GUDREN-64921 format. One record per residue: residue in one letter; x, y, z of N, C-alpha, C in turn. Coordinates in steps of 0.2 Angstrom, whole numbers. Example, Ala and Ser with C-alpha at 12.3 -4.5 7.8 and 13.67 -1.06 7.14 Angstrom:
REM GUDREN-64921
 type n_east n_north  n_up ca_east ca_north ca_up c_east c_north  c_up
    A     66     -28    39      62      -22    39     66     -16    39
    S     64     -11    35      68       -5    36     64       0    39
***
This chain:
REM GUDREN-64921
 type n_east n_north  n_up ca_east ca_north ca_up c_east c_north  c_up
    M    365     -45  -357     359      -46  -361    353     -47  -356
    L    355     -51  -351     350      -53  -346    348     -46  -342
    D    353     -42  -340     352      -36  -337    347     -31  -341
    S    349     -31  -348     345      -27  -352    338     -29  -353
    L    337     -36  -353     330      -39  -353    326     -38  -347
    R    330     -38  -341     326      -37  -335    324     -30  -334
    N    329     -25  -336     327      -18  -336    321     -16  -341
    A    321     -20  -346     316      -18  -351    309     -21  -348
    V    309     -27  -345     303      -29  -342    301     -25  -337
    D    305     -22  -333     304      -18  -327    301     -11  -330
    T    304      -9  -335     301       -3  -338    294      -3  -341
    V    292      -9  -344     286      -10  -347    280     -12  -342
    F    282     -16  -337     277      -19  -333    277     -16  -326
    A    281     -11  -325     280       -8  -319    273      -5  -318
    P    269      -6  -312     262       -4  -311    261       3  -313
    H    265       8  -310     264       15  -312    264      17  -319
    R    269      13  -322     269       14  -330    263      11  -333
    V    261       5  -331     255        3  -334    249       7  -334
    L    248      10  -328     242       14  -327    243      21  -331
    A    249      24  -331     250       30  -334    250      29  -342
    R    251      23  -345     252       22  -352    246      18  -354
    M    241      17  -350     235       13  -352    232      15  -359
    P    230      11  -364     227       14  -370    220      17  -368
    P    218      22  -372     212       25  -370    206      20  -370
    N    206      16  -375     200       11  -376    200       7  -369
    A    206       4  -367     206        0  -361    204       4  -355
    A    206      11  -355     204       15  -349    196      16  -349
    L    193      16  -355     186       17  -355    182      11  -353
    M    185       5  -355     182       -2  -353    183      -2  -345
    L    188       0  -342     189       -1  -335    184       4  -332
    L    183       9  -335     178       14  -332    171      11  -332
    A    169       7  -338     163        4  -339    162      -2  -334
    I    167      -5  -333     167      -11  -328    166      -8  -321
    G    169      -3  -320     168        0  -313    160       2  -312
    V    158       6  -317     150        8  -317    146       2  -317
    L    147      -3  -321     143       -9  -320    143     -13  -313
    A    150     -13  -311     150      -16  -304    147     -13  -299
    W    147      -6  -299     143       -1  -295    136      -2  -295
    A    133      -3  -302     126       -4  -303    124     -11  -302
    G    128     -16  -301     126      -22  -300    121     -23  -294
    P    122     -21  -288     118      -22  -283    111     -19  -284
    N    111     -13  -287     105      -10  -288    101     -14  -293
    L    104     -16  -298     101      -20  -303     97     -27  -301
    R    101     -30  -296      99      -36  -293     93     -34  -289
    S     93     -29  -285      87      -27  -281     81     -25  -286
    A     82     -22  -292      77      -20  -296     74     -27  -300
    L     78     -32  -301      75      -38  -304     71     -42  -299
    R     73     -42  -293      69      -45  -288     62     -42  -287
    G     62     -36  -288      55      -32  -287     51     -32  -294
    A     54     -34  -299      51      -33  -306     46     -38  -307
    L     41     -37  -310      36      -42  -312     37     -45  -318
    L     43     -49  -318      45      -53  -324     45     -60  -322
    P     45     -64  -328      45      -71  -327     52     -73  -324
    G     53     -78  -321      59      -81  -317     65     -82  -322
    W     63     -85  -328      68      -86  -333     71     -80  -336
    L     67     -75  -337      69      -68  -340     74     -65  -334
    K     72     -65  -328      77      -63  -323     84     -66  -323
    V     83     -73  -324      89      -76  -324     94     -74  -330
    F     90     -74  -336      93      -72  -342     97     -65  -341
    L     93     -60  -338      96      -53  -338    102     -53  -333
    A    102     -57  -328     107      -58  -323    113     -61  -327
    Y    112     -66  -330     118      -69  -334    121     -64  -340
    L    116     -61  -343     118      -56  -348    122     -51  -345
    F    121     -48  -339     124      -43  -335    131     -45  -334
    L    132     -52  -331     138      -54  -329    142     -56  -336
    T    140     -58  -341     143      -59  -347    146     -52  -350
    V    142     -47  -350     145      -41  -352    151     -38  -348
    I    151     -39  -341     156      -38  -337    162     -42  -339
    A    161     -48  -340     167      -53  -342    170     -51  -349
    L    165     -50  -353     168      -48  -360    172     -42  -360
    L    170     -37  -356     173      -30  -356    180     -32  -352
    A    180     -36  -347     186      -37  -343    191     -40  -348
    T    189     -46  -352     193      -49  -356    196     -45  -362
    M    192     -41  -365     194      -36  -370    199     -31  -367
    M    198     -29  -361     203      -24  -358    210     -28  -357
    F    210     -34  -354     215      -38  -353    219     -39  -359
    V    216     -41  -365     219      -42  -371    222     -36  -374
    M    219     -30  -373     222      -24  -376    228     -22  -372
    L    228     -23  -365     234      -21  -361    239     -26  -363
    C    238     -32  -364     243      -37  -365    247     -35  -372
    R    242     -33  -377     245      -31  -384    249     -25  -383
    D    247     -20  -379     250      -14  -378    257     -15  -375
    M    257     -19  -370     264      -21  -367    269     -24  -371
    V    266     -29  -375     270      -33  -379    273     -28  -385
    L    269     -24  -388     272      -19  -392    277     -14  -389
    R    276     -12  -383     281       -8  -380    287     -12  -378
    L    287     -18  -376     293      -22  -375    297     -23  -382
    Y    293     -24  -387     296      -24  -393    300     -18  -396
    R    296     -12  -395     300       -6  -396    306      -5  -392
    H    305      -6  -386     311       -5  -381    317     -10  -383
    R    315     -16  -385     321      -21  -388    324     -18  -394
    R    319     -15  -398     322      -12  -405    327      -6  -403
    V    325      -2  -398     329        4  -395    336       1  -393
    L    336      -4  -389     342       -7  -386    347      -9  -392
    I    344     -12  -397     347      -15  -403    350      -9  -407
    D    346      -4  -408     348        2  -411    354       6  -407
    S    353       6  -401     359       10  -397    365       6  -398
    V    365      -1  -398     371       -4  -398    374      -4  -405
    R    370      -4  -410     372       -2  -417    375       4  -418
    I    372      10  -415     375       17  -416    381      17  -412
    L    382      14  -406     389       14  -403    394      10  -407
    G    392       5  -410     397        1  -414    399       6  -420
    E    394       9  -423     396       13  -429    400      19  -427
    L    399      22  -421     403       28  -419    410      26  -416
    S    410      19  -415     417       17  -412    423      19  -417
    D    422      17  -423     427       19  -428    428      26  -429
    V    423      30  -429     423       37  -430    427      40  -424
    M    425      38  -418     428       41  -412    435      39  -412
    S    437      33  -414     444       31  -414    448      35  -419
    A    445      37  -424     448       41  -429    449      48  -426
    L    444      51  -423     445       58  -420    450      58  -415
    V    451      52  -411     456       52  -406    463      52  -409
    Q    464      48  -414     470       48  -418    472      54  -421
    A    467      58  -423     468       64  -426    471      69  -421
    V    469      69  -415     471       73  -410    479      71  -408
    Y    480      65  -408     487       63  -407    492      65  -412
    A    489      65  -418     493       67  -424    494      74  -425
    G    491      78  -421     491       86  -421    498      88  -420
    G    500      94  -423     507       96  -424    509      99  -417
    T    507     105  -416     510      108  -409    505     107  -404
    H    507     108  -398     503      107  -392    496     111  -393
    A    497     118  -395     491      122  -396    486     119  -401
    E    489     116  -406     484      113  -411    481     107  -408
    R    484     103  -404     481       97  -401    475     100  -396
    Q    477     105  -393     472      108  -388    465     110  -392
    N    466     113  -397     461      116  -401    457     110  -404
    L    460     105  -408     457      100  -410    454      95  -405
    G    457      94  -400     454       91  -394    448      93  -391
    G    448     100  -391     441      103  -389    436     102  -394
    L    437     102  -400     432      101  -405    429      94  -405
    V    434      89  -404     432       82  -403    428      81  -397
    L    430      84  -392     426       83  -385    419      86  -386
    R    418      91  -390     411       94  -391    407      89  -395
    C    410      86  -400     407       81  -404    405      74  -400
    L    409      73  -395     408       67  -391    402      69  -386
    V    402      74  -384     397       76  -379    390      77  -383
    A    390      79  -389     384       80  -394    382      72  -395
    A    387      68  -396     385       61  -398    382      57  -391
    S    384      59  -385     381       56  -380    374      58  -379
    C    372      65  -381     365       67  -380    361      64  -386
    A    364      64  -392     360       61  -397    359      53  -396
    L    363      50  -392     362       43  -391    356      41  -387
    F    354      46  -383     348       45  -379    342      50  -380
    R    343      54  -385     337       59  -387    331      55  -388
    N    330      51  -393     324       48  -395    322      42  -390
    S    327      39  -387     324       33  -383    323      36  -375
    R    327      41  -373     326       43  -366    325      50  -365
    G    323      53  -371     321       61  -370    327      65  -368
    A    333      63  -369     339       68  -368    339      74  -371
    N    340      80  -368     340       86  -371    346      91  -370
    R    350      88  -365     356       92  -363    362      88  -361
    A    368      90  -363     374       86  -360    379      90  -360
    L    384      89  -355     390       93  -354    395      89  -351
    L    401      92  -351     407       88  -348    410      93  -343
    F    410      90  -336     412       94  -331    420      92  -329
    V    423      97  -328     430       97  -325    431     100  -319
    C    436      98  -315     437      102  -308    441     108  -309
    T    439     113  -305     443      120  -305    450     119  -303
    P    454     123  -305     461      123  -303    462     123  -295
    Q    457     127  -292     458      128  -285    455     121  -281
    G    451     117  -285     448      112  -282    442     113  -278
    G    437     108  -277     431      110  -273    425     111  -277
    A    426     112  -284     420      113  -288    421     111  -295
    L    415     110  -298     415      107  -305    412     113  -310
    V    416     114  -316     413      119  -321    413     115  -327
    P    409     118  -332     409      115  -339    416     116  -342
    F    418     111  -346     424      111  -350    423     115  -356
    K    426     121  -357     426      125  -363    419     125  -367
    D    419     122  -373     413      122  -377    410     115  -377
    A    412     111  -373     410      104  -373    403     103  -369
    H    398     106  -373     391      105  -370    386     106  -376
    V    380     103  -375     375      103  -380    368     105  -376
    G    364     110  -379     358      111  -376    358     117  -371
    F    363     120  -369     364      125  -365    366     131  -369
    T    364     137  -367     366      144  -370    372     146  -366
    S    376     150  -369     382      153  -366    380     156  -359
    E    375     159  -359     373      163  -352    372     157  -347
    E    368     152  -349     367      146  -344    374     143  -342
    I    378     142  -347     385      139  -345    389     143  -340
    E    388     150  -340     391      154  -335    389     153  -328
    L    382     151  -327     379      150  -321    381     143  -317
    I    384     139  -321     385      132  -319    392     132  -315
    N    392     130  -309     398      129  -304    395     125  -298
    L    396     119  -299     394      114  -294    399     112  -289
    P    397     112  -283     401      110  -277    402     102  -278
    I    408     100  -276     410       93  -276    406      89  -271
    E    406      92  -265     403       89  -259    395      88  -259
    N    392      92  -263     385       91  -263    382      92  -270
    S    383      88  -274     380       88  -281    381      81  -284
    V    377      79  -289     377       73  -292    383      72  -296
    A    386      77  -300     392       77  -303    398      76  -299
    G    397      80  -293     403       80  -288    404      73  -285
    W    398      70  -283     398       63  -281    401      58  -286
    V    400      58  -292     403       54  -297    410      56  -297
    Y    412      62  -297     419       64  -297    423      61  -291
    A    420      62  -286     423       59  -280    424      52  -279
    N    419      48  -281     418       41  -280    420      37  -287
    A    421      40  -292     422       37  -299    417      31  -300
    K    411      33  -299     405       28  -301    400      32  -304
    P    396      28  -309     390       31  -312    385      33  -307
    Y    381      38  -308     375       40  -304    369      42  -308
    V    363      39  -306     357       41  -310    353      45  -304
    A    350      51  -306     346       54  -302    339      55  -305
    A    334      52  -302     327       52  -305    322      51  -300
    P    318      55  -299     317       62  -302    323      66  -299
    A    326      70  -303     332       74  -301    331      79  -296
    G    325      82  -296     323       87  -291    322      85  -284
    Q    321      78  -284     320       75  -277    326      72  -275
    D    331      71  -278     337       68  -276    341      72  -271
    D    343      69  -266     347       73  -261    353      76  -263
    L    357      73  -268     363       76  -271    362      81  -276
    F    356      82  -279     355       86  -284    356      93  -282
    A    359      97  -285     361      104  -283    357     109  -289
    E    352     112  -287     348      116  -292    352     123  -293
    I    352     125  -299     355      131  -301    350     136  -303
    Q    350     142  -300     345      147  -301    346     150  -308
    G    341     150  -312     342      152  -319    342     146  -324
    L    342     140  -321     342      134  -326    336     130  -324
    S    333     127  -329     327      123  -328    329     116  -325
    V    325     113  -321     327      107  -318    325     101  -322
    P    330      97  -324     329       91  -328    325      86  -324
    Q    321      82  -327     318       76  -324    322      70  -322
    S    327      69  -326     332       64  -324    339      66  -326
    V    344      64  -323     351       65  -324    355      59  -324
    L    359      58  -329     364       52  -329    372      55  -329
    C    375      53  -324     382       55  -324    387      49  -324
    V    393      50  -328     397       44  -328    404      47  -327
    P    409      44  -324     416       47  -323    420      46  -329
    V    424      51  -331     430       50  -336    436      49  -332
    T    438      42  -332     444       40  -328    450      41  -333
    R    456      42  -329     462       42  -332    467      38  -328
    V    473      37  -331     478       32  -328    484      37  -327
    G    486      38  -321     492       42  -320    499      39  -322
    T    504      43  -321     511       40  -323    513      34  -319
    G    510      34  -313     512       28  -308    507      22  -309
    G    502      23  -313     497       17  -314    491      18  -310
    E    491      24  -306     485       25  -302    479      27  -307
    V    473      25  -305     467       27  -309    464      33  -305
    G    463      39  -309     459       44  -306    453      46  -310
    V    450      52  -309     444       54  -312    447      61  -316
    A    446      62  -322     448       67  -326    442      73  -327
    A    436      70  -327     430       74  -329    424      69  -327
    V    418      73  -328     412       69  -327    408      71  -333
    L    405      66  -337     401       66  -342    394      66  -340
    S    389      71  -341     383       72  -339    378      73  -344
    V    372      69  -344     366       70  -348    360      71  -345
    D    356      76  -347     349       77  -344    344      75  -348
    S    338      73  -345     333       71  -349    326      75  -346
    T    321      75  -351     315       78  -349    310      73  -347
    E    312      67  -347     307       61  -345    309      59  -338
    A    304      58  -334     305       55  -327    307      48  -327
    D    312      46  -323     314       39  -322    317      37  -329
    A    321      41  -333     323       40  -339    328      34  -340
    F    333      35  -336     339       31  -337    340      25  -332
    R    343      19  -335     344       13  -332    351      11  -331
    D    353       6  -328     360        4  -327    363       3  -333
    Y    360       0  -338     363       -1  -344    365       5  -349
    N    360      10  -347     362       17  -350    368      19  -348
    A    370      19  -342     376       21  -339    382      17  -342
    R    381      11  -344     387        7  -347    388       9  -354
    Q    382      11  -358     382       14  -364    386      21  -364
    L    385      25  -360     388       31  -359    395      31  -357
    Q    397      26  -354     404       25  -352    408      23  -358
    V    405      20  -363     409       19  -369    412      26  -372
    I    407      31  -372     409       37  -375    414      41  -370
    A    413      40  -363     417       42  -358    424      40  -359
    S    425      33  -361     432       31  -362    435      34  -368
    R    432      36  -373     435       40  -378    436      47  -376
    V    432      50  -372     434       57  -369    441      56  -365
    S    441      51  -362     448       50  -358    453      49  -363
    D    453      46  -368     458       46  -373    460      53  -376
    V    455      56  -378     456       63  -380    460      68  -375
    F    458      67  -369     462       71  -363    469      68  -363
    A    470      62  -364     477       59  -364    481      62  -370
    A    477      62  -376     481       65  -382    482      73  -381
    M    478      76  -378     478       83  -378    484      85  -372
    S    485      81  -368     490       82  -363    497      80  -365
    Q    498      76  -370     505       74  -372    509      80  -374
    E    515      79  -373     520       85  -375    523      84  -382
***
């Protein structure tokens, strides 16, 4: 909870976000304050040379300062109000995400059990592929409204090793032609790093990340979140079976707690792989 609150505050109060999301009225007030501050010295010179009573000059000077102070106060109030509203909406998004994951938990468990209960090995493979597609779609839907997610897919290692490719039809937001283009090297890609290190990774902006591997023919996402799908071997060793990846059209979209949310779905993906591999 403390991590979520800290990330929420960082998201709302970061200086570049405040400037980018400043309300239009507050921006106009800031412009007016700048113009008045620039005109202040000229006004002072004009008042000194004007043939006006002394009390009137003092009154106009105080009126000028009062207008600036009033505009600055109104701008500060509007910014505070906007930040509080954004923080509240961000908190609601966090609560809704937790609620959605809780509601999906029972459904995902039932889907995994359905794969385990499949008849033949081929039937479990077909049903497991369908369930994996549903889980990938759920991972994209989880972040669509709050983080601008528009694509998601499941990577697996090629039989020869050294590269990651999409797993069958477990993808959302990609055309069949685009899926054919995806073949990422493990040594120099975000998904490859996650596969090799068994840790989540956030690339934002994705195009400027050293690990991001651009694929010709695919649009470059603004942000990428990848989490490992771990598995436990027969000897108890923990390895990586796949990588679950979500793309976003928003810059700096994902946070650490989003990785933890996506890992909930990744754990179910791991269960499906286990069910599909049983004899």
